[in-house]
SERO-4910 file (N, C-alpha, C, O; in steps of 0.05 Angstrom, whole numbers):
BEGIN
 pado doro    nc1    nc2    nc3   cac1   cac2   cac3    cc1    cc2    cc3    oc1    oc2    oc3
  Met    A    838   2888   3745    838   2876   3771    813   2884   3786    804   2907   3784
  Thr    A    801   2865   3800    777   2870   3815    781   2865   3844    798   2848   3852
  Phe    A    766   2880   3861    768   2877   3890    741   2868   3901    720   2879   3892
  Lys    A    741   2850   3919    717   2843   3933    710   2865   3953    728   2879   3962
  Pro    A    684   2870   3959    676   2891   3978    691   2889   4004    699   2909   4015
  Thr    A    695   2864   4014    709   2861   4040    738   2870   4037    750   2881   4056
  Ser    A    750   2864   4014    778   2873   4009    781   2903   4008    799   2915   4019
  Leu    A    761   2916   3995    762   2945   3993    759   2957   4020    773   2977   4027
  Leu    A    741   2946   4037    737   2957   4064    763   2954   4080    771   2972   4095
  Leu    A    776   2930   4078    800   2926   4093    822   2945   4084    837   2956   4101
  Trp    A    825   2949   4057    845   2967   4047    840   2996   4057    859   3010   4064
  Phe    A    815   3004   4057    808   3031   4066    815   3035   4096    826   3056   4103
  Leu    A    809   3015   4112    815   3017   4141    845   3018   4146    854   3034   4163
  Ile    A    861   3002   4131    890   3002   4135    901   3029   4126    918   3040   4140
  Ala    A    892   3039   4103    903   3065   4093    896   3088   4112    912   3105   4117
  Thr    A    871   3088   4122    863   3109   4141    879   3108   4166    888   3129   4176
  Ala    A    882   3084   4177    897   3081   4202    926   3090   4198    938   3103   4216
  Thr    A    938   3083   4175    965   3091   4170    968   3121   4168    987   3133   4178
  Gly    A    948   3134   4155    948   3163   4153    946   3176   4180    959   3196   4185
  Trp    A    929   3165   4197    926   3176   4225    953   3173   4240    960   3192   4254
  Ala    A    966   3151   4236    991   3146   4251   1013   3165   4242   1030   3173   4258
  Gln    A   1013   3171   4216   1035   3187   4204   1030   3217   4207   1049   3232   4206
  Ala    A   1005   3226   4210    999   3254   4209   1013   3270   4231   1026   3290   4225
  Pro    A   1013   3260   4257   1026   3276   4277   1056   3279   4273   1068   3299   4279
  Ala    A   1068   3257   4261   1097   3258   4257   1105   3280   4237   1127   3290   4239
  Gly    A   1087   3287   4219   1093   3307   4199   1089   3335   4209   1098   3354   4196
  Gln    A   1076   3338   4232   1071   3364   4243   1095   3375   4257   1109   3360   4271
  Lys    A   1101   3401   4254   1123   3414   4267   1116   3420   4297   1095   3430   4303
  Glu    A   1135   3414   4314   1132   3421   4342   1134   3451   4345   1151   3463   4333
  Pro    A   1117   3463   4362   1119   3492   4366   1146   3499   4380   1156   3483   4396
  Pro    A   1158   3522   4373   1183   3529   4385   1180   3535   4415   1159   3542   4425
  Ile    A   1202   3531   4430   1203   3537   4458   1210   3567   4461   1229   3576   4448
  Glu    A   1196   3581   4477   1201   3610   4480   1214   3616   4507   1206   3605   4528
  Phe    A   1235   3633   4506   1248   3641   4531   1258   3670   4528   1263   3680   4506
  Arg    A   1261   3683   4551   1274   3708   4553   1297   3705   4573   1297   3685   4588
  Ala    A   1317   3723   4573   1340   3719   4590   1350   3746   4600   1345   3767   4588
  Ile    A   1364   3745   4623   1375   3769   4635   1401   3762   4650   1404   3740   4659
  Ala    A   1419   3782   4651   1444   3778   4666   1441   3789   4694   1426   3808   4699
  Trp    A   1456   3776   4713   1454   3784   4741   1474   3805   4749   1467   3828   4754
  Asn    A   1500   3797   4749   1520   3815   4761   1539   3828   4741   1557   3843   4749
  Arg    A   1535   3824   4715   1550   3838   4694   1538   3831   4667   1524   3812   4664
  Asp    A   1545   3848   4647   1535   3843   4620   1552   3821   4608   1575   3817   4614
  Phe    A   1539   3806   4590   1552   3785   4574   1546   3790   4545   1523   3788   4536
  Ser    A   1567   3795   4529   1563   3802   4501   1569   3780   4482   1562   3782   4459
  Asp    A   1581   3758   4492   1590   3737   4473   1577   3710   4478   1587   3690   4468
  Ile    A   1555   3709   4493   1542   3683   4497   1524   3677   4473   1512   3695   4461
  Phe    A   1523   3651   4466   1506   3643   4444   1495   3615   4450   1505   3601   4468
  Tyr    A   1475   3607   4435   1465   3579   4435   1462   3570   4406   1467   3586   4388
  Glu    A   1454   3546   4402   1453   3535   4375   1426   3525   4368   1412   3513   4385
  Ile    A   1418   3528   4343   1394   3516   4332   1402   3501   4307   1410   3514   4287
  Lys    A   1401   3475   4307   1409   3458   4284   1438   3465   4275   1443   3466   4251
  Gly    A   1455   3469   4295   1483   3473   4289   1490   3502   4282   1514   3508   4277
  Arg    A   1471   3520   4281   1476   3548   4274   1476   3564   4300   1459   3562   4317
  Glu    A   1496   3582   4302   1499   3599   4326   1477   3620   4327   1472   3634   4306
  Gln    A   1465   3624   4350   1446   3645   4355   1457   3662   4378   1458   3653   4400
  Pro    A   1465   3688   4372   1475   3705   4394   1454   3711   4415   1431   3714   4408
  Leu    A   1463   3712   4440   1445   3719   4462   1459   3739   4480   1467   3732   4502
  Pro    A   1461   3764   4471   1473   3785   4489   1455   3790   4513   1431   3794   4510
  Leu    A   1467   3790   4536   1452   3793   4561   1461   3818   4576   1485   3825   4577
  His    A   1441   3833   4586   1446   3858   4600   1435   3857   4628   1414   3845   4633
  Arg    A   1450   3869   4647   1441   3871   4674   1416   3888   4676   1415   3911   4666
  Gly    A   1395   3878   4689   1371   3893   4694   1352   3896   4671   1331   3908   4674
  Thr    A   1359   3885   4647   1342   3887   4624   1337   3859   4612   1356   3846   4604
  Ile    A   1312   3851   4611   1305   3825   4601   1307   3826   4570   1298   3845   4558
  Ser    A   1318   3805   4559   1321   3804   4530   1294   3801   4516   1274   3794   4528
  Pro    A   1293   3807   4490   1269   3801   4474   1264   3771   4474   1283   3756   4479
  Pro    A   1239   3762   4469   1234   3733   4468   1251   3719   4447   1254   3729   4425
  Gln    A   1261   3696   4454   1276   3679   4436   1260   3654   4430   1247   3643   4448
  Leu    A   1260   3646   4405   1246   3622   4396   1266   3600   4390   1284   3603   4373
  Tyr    A   1264   3578   4405   1284   3557   4404   1271   3531   4396   1251   3523   4408
  Thr    A   1282   3518   4376   1272   3491   4368   1293   3470   4374   1317   3475   4371
  Gly    A   1283   3447   4382   1302   3426   4388   1295   3414   4416   1273   3417   4426
  Ser    A   1315   3401   4427   1312   3389   4454   1307   3410   4475   1317   3432   4472
  Pro    A   1290   3404   4495   1286   3424   4517   1312   3429   4533   1312   3446   4550
  Lys    A   1333   3413   4528   1359   3418   4540   1373   3440   4524   1382   3435   4502
  Leu    A   1375   3464   4536   1388   3486   4522   1416   3490   4534   1419   3492   4558
  Val    A   1436   3490   4516   1464   3494   4525   1472   3522   4516   1469   3530   4493
  Leu    A   1483   3538   4535   1494   3564   4529   1525   3561   4526   1538   3546   4541
  Tyr    A   1536   3575   4506   1564   3574   4500   1577   3601   4501   1564   3622   4499
  Arg    A   1604   3601   4503   1621   3624   4497   1642   3615   4478   1651   3592   4479
  Pro    A   1651   3633   4460   1672   3625   4441   1699   3622   4456   1704   3636   4475
  Thr    A   1716   3604   4446   1743   3600   4457   1761   3592   4434   1752   3585   4413
  Met    A   1787   3594   4439   1807   3586   4419   1821   3561   4429   1831   3560   4451
  Ile    A   1822   3540   4412   1836   3516   4418   1855   3510   4395   1847   3506   4372
  Asp    A   1881   3509   4401   1902   3505   4380   1899   3525   4357   1903   3518   4334
  Gly    A   1893   3550   4364   1891   3570   4344   1866   3571   4328   1863   3587   4310
  Glu    A   1847   3553   4335   1821   3552   4320   1798   3559   4339   1798   3552   4363
  Arg    A   1779   3573   4327   1756   3581   4343   1739   3556   4350   1734   3539   4333
  Ser    A   1732   3554   4376   1715   3532   4385   1694   3544   4404   1690   3569   4405
  Lys    A   1680   3527   4418   1659   3536   4436   1662   3523   4463   1668   3499   4464
  Ala    A   1658   3538   4484   1659   3527   4511   1632   3529   4524   1621   3551   4528
  Pro    A   1620   3506   4531   1594   3507   4545   1596   3519   4572   1615   3512   4587
  Ile    A   1578   3537   4579   1579   3549   4606   1555   3542   4623   1556   3545   4647
  Ala    A   1533   3533   4611   1510   3525   4627   1492   3508   4610   1490   3511   4585
  Glu    A   1478   3489   4623   1458   3472   4610   1432   3475   4626   1432   3471   4650
  Leu    A   1411   3482   4612   1385   3487   4625   1363   3470   4613   1364   3464   4589
  Thr    A   1344   3463   4629   1321   3448   4620   1298   3468   4618   1290   3480   4638
  Leu    A   1287   3472   4594   1266   3491   4589   1239   3479   4591   1235   3455   4585
  Asn    A   1220   3495   4600   1192   3487   4600   1181   3486   4572   1187   3503   4555
  Leu    A   1166   3465   4566   1155   3462   4539   1131   3479   4534   1117   3487   4554
  Pro    A   1125   3487   4509   1100   3502   4503   1076   3488   4513   1075   3463   4514
  Pro    A   1055   3503   4522   1052   3532   4519   1067   3548   4541   1065   3573   4541
  Lys    A   1081   3535   4559   1095   3550   4580   1119   3565   4567   1129   3557   4546
  Lys    A   1127   3587   4580   1150   3603   4572   1170   3603   4594   1165   3594   4616
  Asn    A   1194   3613   4588   1217   3611   4606   1231   3637   4610   1232   3654   4592
  Leu    A   1241   3641   4634   1259   3664   4640   1285   3652   4650   1286   3638   4670
  Ile    A   1307   3659   4636   1334   3649   4643   1350   3671   4656   1350   3694   4646
  Val    A   1363   3665   4678   1381   3684   4692   1409   3673   4692   1413   3649   4699
  Val    A   1428   3689   4683   1456   3680   4681   1473   3699   4699   1469   3723   4699
  Trp    A   1493   3687   4713   1510   3703   4730   1539   3691   4730   1543   3668   4721
  Leu    A   1558   3706   4740   1585   3698   4742   1592   3694   4771   1587   3712   4787
  Glu    A   1605   3672   4778   1613   3667   4805   1642   3675   4810   1657   3679   4790
  Lys    A   1651   3677   4835   1678   3686   4841   1699   3667   4831   1722   3676   4825
  Asn    A   1692   3642   4827   1712   3622   4818   1715   3623   4787   1729   3606   4776
  Gly    A   1700   3641   4774   1702   3643   4745   1682   3626   4730   1680   3628   4706
  Gln    A   1668   3609   4745   1647   3592   4733   1621   3608   4729   1617   3628   4742
  Tyr    A   1605   3599   4711   1579   3612   4706   1557   3596   4720   1558   3572   4723
  Gly    A   1537   3611   4729   1513   3599   4740   1489   3608   4724   1489   3629   4712
  Ala    A   1469   3591   4723   1445   3598   4708   1421   3582   4720   1425   3560   4730
  Thr    A   1398   3593   4717   1374   3579   4726   1351   3587   4708   1351   3608   4694
  Thr    A   1330   3570   4707   1307   3575   4691   1282   3576   4708   1278   3560   4726
  Leu    A   1265   3596   4703   1240   3599   4717   1217   3600   4697   1221   3606   4674
  Ala    A   1193   3593   4707   1169   3597   4690   1165   3626   4685   1168   3642   4703
  Asp    A   1158   3633   4661   1154   3661   4653   1125   3665   4644   1120   3667   4620
  Glu    A   1107   3664   4663   1079   3665   4656   1065   3689   4668   1076   3700   4688
  Pro    A   1043   3699   4657   1030   3723   4668   1022   3720   4697   1019   3741   4711
  Asp    A   1017   3696   4706   1008   3693   4734   1030   3682   4752   1025   3673   4775
  Arg    A   1055   3682   4743   1077   3672   4760   1102   3688   4756   1118   3681   4739
  Pro    A   1105   3710   4770   1085   3721   4789   1064   3738   4775   1069   3749   4754
  Ala    A   1041   3740   4787   1020   3757   4776   1026   3786   4782   1043   3792   4798
  Ala    A   1012   3804   4768   1015   3833   4773   1009   3839   4802    991   3828   4814
  Gly    A   1026   3856   4814   1022   3864   4842   1034   3845   4862   1028   3846   4886
  Ser    A   1050   3826   4852   1062   3806   4871   1092   3803   4866   1103   3812   4846
  Val    A   1105   3790   4885   1133   3785   4885   1139   3755   4886   1127   3741   4903
  Arg    A   1157   3746   4869   1166   3718   4870   1195   3718   4882   1213   3730   4870
  Phe    A   1198   3705   4905   1224   3702   4917   1236   3675   4908   1222   3655   4909
  Val    A   1261   3675   4900   1275   3651   4892   1300   3647   4909   1317   3665   4910
  Asn    A   1302   3625   4922   1323   3620   4941   1347   3606   4927   1346   3582   4921
  Leu    A   1368   3622   4922   1393   3611   4911   1416   3612   4931   1439   3611   4924
  Ala    A   1409   3615   4957   1429   3618   4977   1441   3592   4986   1461   3592   5001
  Gly    A   1430   3570   4977   1442   3544   4984   1434   3534   5012   1446   3514   5021
  Arg    A   1415   3547   5025   1406   3538   5052   1378   3547   5056   1367   3564   5042
  Asn    A   1365   3536   5077   1338   3544   5083   1337   3573   5092   1355   3583   5106
  Leu    A   1316   3587   5083   1312   3615   5091   1284   3617   5102   1265   3603   5094
  Ala    A   1281   3634   5122   1255   3640   5133   1247   3668   5124   1260   3688   5130
  Leu    A   1226   3669   5108   1217   3695   5097   1192   3704   5111   1172   3690   5112
  Asn    A   1193   3728   5122   1170   3740   5135   1159   3762   5118   1173   3783   5115
  Cys    A   1135   3759   5107   1122   3779   5091   1093   3781   5099   1080   3761   5104
  Asn    A   1084   3806   5101   1055   3810   5108   1049   3797   5135   1026   3788   5139
  Gly    A   1068   3796   5153   1063   3785   5180   1062   3755   5181   1055   3743   5201
  Lys    A   1070   3741   5159   1070   3712   5158   1097   3702   5151   1110   3711   5132
  Thr    A   1107   3682   5166   1133   3670   5161   1131   3643   5148   1116   3626   5157
  Glu    A   1146   3639   5127   1147   3613   5113   1176   3605   5108   1193   3622   5105
  Ile    A   1181   3579   5109   1208   3568   5103   1210   3564   5073   1193   3551   5061
  Cys    A   1231   3575   5061   1236   3572   5032   1262   3556   5029   1283   3565   5037
  Gln    A   1259   3532   5018   1282   3513   5016   1300   3521   4993   1292   3536   4975
  Pro    A   1325   3511   4993   1344   3518   4971   1333   3511   4944   1323   3488   4940
  Gly    A   1334   3529   4926   1324   3525   4899   1294   3529   4895   1284   3528   4873
  Ala    A   1280   3533   4917   1251   3536   4916   1243   3565   4912   1260   3583   4914
  Glu    A   1218   3570   4905   1208   3597   4902   1183   3601   4918   1168   3582   4924
  Met    A   1177   3626   4925   1153   3632   4941   1142   3658   4930   1156   3677   4925
  Ile    A   1115   3658   4926   1102   3682   4915   1086   3695   4937   1070   3683   4951
  Val    A   1089   3722   4939   1075   3738   4959   1061   3761   4945   1073   3775   4928
  Thr    A   1036   3766   4951   1021   3787   4939   1020   3811   4959   1016   3807   4983
  Ala    A   1023   3835   4948   1022   3859   4965    994   3861   4977    974   3855   4964
  Gln    A    994   3869   5002    968   3872   5016    951   3893   5002    961   3912   4991
  Lys    A    925   3889   5003    906   3907   4990    910   3936   5001    911   3941   5025
  Gly    A    913   3954   4982    917   3982   4989    946   3989   4995    953   4012   4998
  Gly    A    964   3969   4995    992   3974   5000   1007   3981   4975    997   3978   4952
  Val    A   1031   3992   4978   1047   4000   4955   1072   3982   4953   1089   3987   4936
  Gly    A   1074   3962   4969   1097   3945   4968   1097   3923   4989   1077   3919   5003
  Ile    A   1118   3909   4990   1121   3886   5009   1146   3890   5025   1168   3895   5014
  Arg    A   1144   3888   5051   1167   3889   5069   1174   3860   5076   1158   3845   5086
  Val    A   1199   3853   5072   1208   3826   5077   1231   3825   5096   1249   3842   5095
  Ala    A   1229   3807   5115   1251   3801   5133   1261   3772   5127   1244   3754   5126
  Val    A   1287   3769   5124   1297   3743   5117   1316   3733   5139   1334   3748   5147
  Glu    A   1311   3709   5148   1328   3698   5169   1343   3673   5158   1332   3659   5141
  Val    A   1367   3669   5168   1382   3645   5161   1387   3629   5187   1387   3640   5209
  Gln    A   1391   3603   5183   1394   3585   5206   1424   3579   5210   1437   3569   5192
  Thr    A   1434   3585   5234   1461   3580   5241   1462   3565   5268   1452   3575   5288
  Asn    A   1475   3542   5268   1476   3526   5292   1449   3521   5305   1445   3522   5329
  Gly    A   1429   3516   5287   1402   3510   5297   1386   3534   5305   1363   3531   5313
  Gln    A   1397   3558   5303   1383   3583   5311   1378   3601   5287   1395   3604   5269
  Trp    A   1354   3612   5286   1347   3630   5264   1356   3659   5272   1350   3668   5294
  Lys    A   1370   3671   5253   1380   3698   5258   1373   3716   5234   1374   3708   5211
  Leu    A   1365   3741   5240   1358   3760   5219   1382   3766   5201   1403   3773   5211
  Ala    A   1379   3763   5175   1400   3768   5156   1396   3794   5141   1416   3808   5135
  Leu    A   1372   3801   5135   1367   3826   5121   1337   3834   5124   1320   3817   5128
  Met    A   1332   3859   5121   1305   3870   5119   1305   3889   5095   1323   3904   5091
  Asn    A   1283   3887   5080   1282   3904   5056   1253   3910   5050   1235   3893   5053
  Gly    A   1248   3934   5040   1222   3941   5030   1222   3941   4999   1240   3952   4987
  Leu    A   1203   3927   4988   1202   3924   4959   1177   3937   4948   1155   3927   4951
  Pro    A   1180   3960   4935   1156   3973   4922   1146   3955   4899   1162   3945   4883
  Val    A   1120   3952   4898   1108   3935   4878   1084   3950   4866   1064   3955   4880
  Gly    A   1085   3958   4842   1063   3972   4829   1040   3952   4823   1045   3928   4821
  Pro    A   1015   3962   4821    993   3944   4817    994   3928   4790    982   3907   4788
  Asp    A   1009   3939   4771   1012   3925   4745   1041   3914   4742   1048   3907   4719
  Glu    A   1056   3912   4763   1084   3904   4761   1088   3876   4771   1075   3867   4791
  Arg    A   1105   3861   4757   1113   3834   4765   1142   3835   4774   1159   3843   4758
  Val    A   1147   3826   4798   1173   3829   4810   1184   3801   4818   1169   3785   4830
  Thr    A   1209   3795   4810   1222   3771   4819   1247   3778   4834   1263   3795   4825
  Val    A   1251   3766   4857   1274   3773   4874   1290   3747   4879   1280   3727   4890
  Phe    A   1315   3747   4871   1334   3725   4877   1349   3731   4902   1360   3753   4905
  Ile    A   1350   3712   4920   1365   3715   4945   1389   3696   4943   1386   3672   4940
  Ala    A   1414   3707   4946   1438   3691   4941   1458   3696   4963   1456   3715   4979
  Asp    A   1478   3678   4964   1501   3681   4982   1521   3698   4967   1533   3689   4948
  Pro    A   1526   3723   4976   1544   3741   4962   1573   3732   4961   1589   3741   4944
  Ser    A   1581   3713   4979   1608   3703   4978   1614   3687   4954   1637   3682   4947
  Arg    A   1593   3678   4940   1597   3662   4915   1597   3678   4890   1607   3669   4869
  Leu    A   1585   3702   4891   1581   3718   4867   1605   3735   4861   1618   3746   4879
  Ala    A   1612   3737   4835   1632   3756   4827   1620   3784   4830   1597   3789   4826
  Leu    A   1637   3803   4837   1628   3831   4840   1621   3843   4813   1632   3836   4793
  Ser    A   1602   3861   4814   1595   3876   4790   1618   3895   4783   1634   3902   4801
  Pro    A   1621   3904   4758   1644   3921   4751   1648   3946   4768   1670   3953   4775
  Glu    A   1626   3959   4776   1629   3984   4791   1637   3978   4820   1644   3997   4835
  Gln    A   1636   3953   4829   1643   3946   4857   1671   3934   4859   1681   3932   4882
  Glu    A   1683   3927   4837   1708   3913   4838   1731   3928   4852   1749   3916   4864
  Glu    A   1731   3954   4850   1752   3970   4863   1745   3980   4891   1760   3995   4903
  Lys    A   1721   3972   4900   1712   3981   4926   1715   3959   4947   1716   3936   4941
  Glu    A   1718   3968   4972   1718   3949   4994   1689   3943   5002   1675   3961   5011
  Ile    A   1681   3919   4998   1653   3911   5002   1651   3899   5030   1664   3879   5037
  Lys    A   1633   3911   5046   1628   3900   5072   1614   3873   5070   1596   3870   5054
  Ala    A   1622   3855   5086   1611   3828   5085   1581   3829   5091   1572   3841   5110
  Arg    A   1565   3816   5073   1536   3815   5077   1527   3786   5078   1538   3769   5063
  Pro    A   1509   3779   5095   1501   3751   5096   1485   3742   5071   1485   3718   5064
  Leu    A   1470   3760   5059   1454   3753   5035   1455   3777   5015   1460   3800   5022
  Ser    A   1449   3770   4991   1448   3790   4969   1422   3787   4954   1412   3764   4950
  Leu    A   1410   3809   4945   1385   3808   4930   1390   3817   4901   1406   3836   4896
  Phe    A   1376   3804   4883   1376   3813   4855   1347   3816   4847   1332   3796   4847
  Val    A   1338   3840   4840   1310   3845   4835   1305   3850   4805   1319   3866   4793
  Ile    A   1286   3836   4794   1277   3840   4766   1249   3851   4766   1231   3840   4778
  Arg    A   1246   3874   4754   1220   3887   4750   1212   3884   4721   1225   3895   4703
  Asp    A   1191   3868   4717   1183   3861   4690   1165   3883   4678   1142   3886   4687
  Thr    A   1175   3896   4658   1158   3916   4644   1150   3907   4617   1137   3922   4602
  Val    A   1156   3882   4610   1149   3872   4584   1120   3862   4585   1112   3848   4604
  Ala    A   1104   3871   4566   1075   3863   4566   1073   3834   4562   1086   3822   4544
  Met    A   1057   3821   4578   1052   3792   4576   1024   3787   4566   1006   3801   4573
  Pro    A   1021   3766   4549    994   3761   4538    975   3751   4559    952   3745   4553
***
């Protein structure tokens, strides 16, 4: 069989174009990376799945988990085991949308007073928050006025705000106000020590929604307008 030069050229162009189109499809997508932490109690039986296989995710209060590598949809579902008709099954407790590579993720899980689970995902990058700064995350369900370093900003529900410690300072003093009947009222004041190489994230929540931690369950807790959960990141970031 013989080919004319024009036929050979056409065959080469088609084969090359087909190879270019197929090459990316054969490449593996990089895994999604995340770390996780528990808010108000430890969770020993939470897991997620990769291609139908269970991956345990034990969560501890105050300690961020080692990095997890997750492949699949950016929709991550967290489960707990349950029994249905005498057989082991799985109960979804949270669904989270993860940031795709090269971004990384920090997942926070908590238990609410109604027995439901809450969870949120934040960017987990070296500059968010950067060393020597604090990231405030508003989970209180209403607008908050945060005064830090002599400057007041409104932080909307679900939003975050990053504040850097003033030069030469050893921390950040924050005053948080809530709006009631159109008036702003002071809800809490707190001093947050921040080391020059430390990354701090502070969650601000409505304590009436959170389940009490184990050591508080037998105590009479005075009503507080807001609650803080502070994460101090000591894990080295690239």
